[in-house]
N, C-alpha and C positions, 0 to 999 in steps of 0.2 A: 362721572368724574368724582372719584373717591378722595377723601381727605385722609392722609396717613394719621395713625393714632397719635404720634407725638404732636403733630400740628393741630389735630382736633382737640387734644387736651389743652394745648396752649390757648386756643380760641376760647375754650370753656373757662379757663382761668381768667382770661382777659374780660370776658363777659361778666364773670362774678366780681371782678375788681371794680367795674364801673356800675354794676347793679342796675336797678330800675327806679331808684329814688333820686330826687334832686340833689346834686353834689353840694356839700358845704365846703368851706375853705379847708378844714382839717381833713375831711374825707377825700377831697380832691387830691391832696398831697399824697395820701396813702395809696389811692388808686393809681396815680401816675407812677409811683415807685413800683407797684405791682406790674403795671403795664410795661415799664421799661425792662423788668426782669423777663417777662413773657416774650417781648419782642427780641430781647437779646438771645433767648433760647432759640427762637425761630431763626435768627441770623446764623446759627451754627449749621443750619442745613444748606446755606447758600453755596459754600465753596465746593460741595461734594460733586457738582456736575461739571466742573472745569470751565473752559472758555465758552463764551456765547457762540451760538451756532447760526444765528440769523445772518443772511447775506444782504448787503446794502449796496445801493447804487444811486448816483446823482445824475439827472439828465434834465433837459429843457424842452419846452414846446417848440423852440425855434433854434436853428443853427445861426441864422442871421436876423437881427432885429434892428429897427430904426430907432433913433433917439426919440424920447418922449413916450415910448410905448410901454405897456405892461405885458409881460409874458409869464409863463408858469414854470416853476422848478418842480420836478418830481423826485421824491425821496422814496425809492422802492425798498421794501423790506420783504425778503423771502424767508419765511419762518418755517423751521423744520416741523415735520409731523409730530403731533402730541405736545407742541409748545405753543405759546401765545405771547403777544406783547399787548400794550394797553392803550386805550383811548385817552382823550384829554382829561376826562374824569375817570380814573381807574376803578372807582367804587370803594368797597370796603377793604381792598387789598391791592397790591401792585403799585406801579409808578408810571405816570405818562411819559411818553417819549418827548425829548427836548432837542432843540436844534440851536446852534450858535454859529453865526455867519462871519466870515472875513471877506469883505467886499471892496472892490475898487471905488474910488470917488465917482459919484454920479449914479450909483446903483444902490437901491434900497429894497430890502426883503421885508415882506409883510408877515403876518402871523400864519401859523399852520392852519390849513383848511382840512378838517378831519372827515373822512368818509364814515358811514354808519358802522358801528362796531357790533359785535355779538354780545348779548346780555346773558349772563350765567348766574343762577341762584343756587347756592349750596346750603345745606343745613347740617350743623354740627351741634348735637344736643338741642338746646333751646335757642341757639343763636343762628341767625340767617346771614350769610355772607353773599353779597351781590357784587359782581365785577363786570366791567365793560372792556372787551378785548378784541384783538385781531388774530386770526389763524391763517396759516398757509401763505398768504400774500396780501400786502397792502401797499398803496402808494399814497403817501402824505403829500399834499400839494401846498406850495408856497408861492404867492404872487411876487414877481420881481419887477420893480418899477425902475425905468431908465429915465434919467434926467434929460430934458430937451436939449441941453447944451453939451451932452456927453460926446466925446470925440470918437471918430471912426477908428476901428482897429479891433484887435483880439483882446478879450478880457479873461482873466482867471478868477473864478468864484469858488470859494472854499467854505465848507461847513463841517461842524463837529456834531455828530448825531449820537445821542446817549439814550439808552433804553433799558428796560428790565424785561427779560424773557423768562417765562415760568413754565414748568412742566405741568401737564394737566393733573398728574397724580401727586403733585406737590414738589416744592423746591424750585429756586430761582437763581439766575445768574445775571449780573449786570453786563451790558454790552456797550461798546463805544467804537465808532469808526470815524476816520478823517477822510472826507470826500472832496474831490476837486472836479470841476467842470469848466469848459471853455465856451465862450459866447462871442460872436463877432458882431460888432456894430457897423452897419452899412446902410446904403441908400434904399435897399429893397429887402422885404421880408423873405425868409426862406424857412419853411417848416422843417422840423427835425424828423428823423425816422421814428421818434417816439411820440409824435404829436397825437396820433390816434390813441395811443395808450393813455396819454394824459386826458384826452376827451372822454375816454371810457370811465376814468375815475372821477372826473368832474361831474359826470352824470350821477354819481353816488354821493354828492355833497348836498347838504340841506339848503332849502330855499331861505335866503337871508334878507331879501329886499322888500318883501311884502309882509304886512302885519297879519298874523294868523287870526282866523275867525274863531277865537277862543277866549275864554275868561277863566279866572280862578278865584275861588272864595274859600274862606275857612268853613269847614263842615260843622264841627262842634268845638267847644272850648277845650275839652280834654283835661289833662293834668298840667302840672307846672313844667313838665318836660316833653310831653307828647301831645300833638294835635294832628288832625287830619285835614286835608285840602281836597276840594272837589274841582276838577278841571272840566269845563264844558267846552267841547270842541264841535263846531258846526261842520260835520262831515257825514257822508253816507257810509263810510267804512265801519265795519263791525269789529275789527281787530285793531287795537292801537295801544300805544304805550307812551310814557314820558320818561326820557333819559335826562336826568339833571346834569347841569354843568358843575364845574369845580368851584372852589373858593366862595361858597355861599355861607351866610352867617349861621345857618342851621343845617342839619343833616337830613336830606330828603331820602328816605329809605328806598331800597330797590323794588320790593314787591308792589305791584299795581293791581288794584281791584277794579274790574269792569262792572259798572252799575247798570241797572235797568234804565234805558234812555228813551226819550221821545223821538219820533221820526226826525231825521236830519241832524240829530245831535248824538254825541258819544260822551258819556260821563265817566271819568276816571277818578278814583280815590287814591291819594298818596298820603303816607304818614310822614310827618315832619317831627324830628327830635331836636330839642334845644338843650345844649349843655351849659351855656352861659349867655349873658347879654339879653338883648331884646328879641322878640319874635320877628321874623323877616317881614318886610312890607311888599316883597315881590319874589317870584321864583323865575329861574332861567334854565332853559334846556332845549331838548328836541322833542317835538311832537312827532311820533312815528306811526304811520298807518301801514298795516300789513308788514310788520318788521321781519317776518320770516319768508317773505315772498321774493321773487327775482327782481321785482320793481317796486320797492317800498316808497312811500311818500314821506319826505323829511321836511319839516318846517321848524325853523328856529323860532322859539317863543320866549319873550320876556314879559311876564304877566304880573300886573299888580294884584295883590291879594285883597279881595273885597271882604267886607264883613259877612257873617253867616246870613 
């Protein structure tokens, strides 16, 4: 996956703008101005590809559901070849897909449940760009809760889906679709024709109910802006990774180092970069075993950071 020269040059300028030294108030202002110029130049490439090409669809795990139940909504995205959309944490580039619902009384939509994305690491000069994305096809899942007192009948559920799709060779376009689905409230459940498809994608979701057999600790003190963390996962898997979640106080960089590990354990080293504020007290994300296999193990992890 090559980065075109104009975009590669912009990344290099952006890296130079923020440098490797702790930002002061004056230097931060200069760096932010430079970053805005660079990002504005990147934005010039966005309209060149026209309209978004991803096809979207809304469906449910049931055609008929009883009051008080929770069912699943599926948001299917069929992505054209050589393009991709993004996970909940897009990484160093891109933008996660968002959804906004318009629902009748007695119906509540939960947060998106995200299947495992692909992780891509690109190098442009001395800068490393890591992204987490989806190719070809993905079904984002949303739990739909029905109030116990909801009245029988046909309901209309509407959603607005917004995403960014990017070409592997560079250049992106925003996409948006308005989707409508119908659900009947009745005395007996009736699975939909898409129930098996939803179960297929549910099997690709992380485990969220059990605490992972893992700990995290600071490795070394490092500098004022860069430290490393050691994640100790009790597992027999020899290939694993950690995909950080979004909106954390520091940047957990994409590359992961597999360390020599004792039997029954897997040690991962991650680099944490702090631009301002305090160092984090915990990290959150996915522990992923065998990420490139047909049946990876996904475990949601929220780990306090212990001292070295």
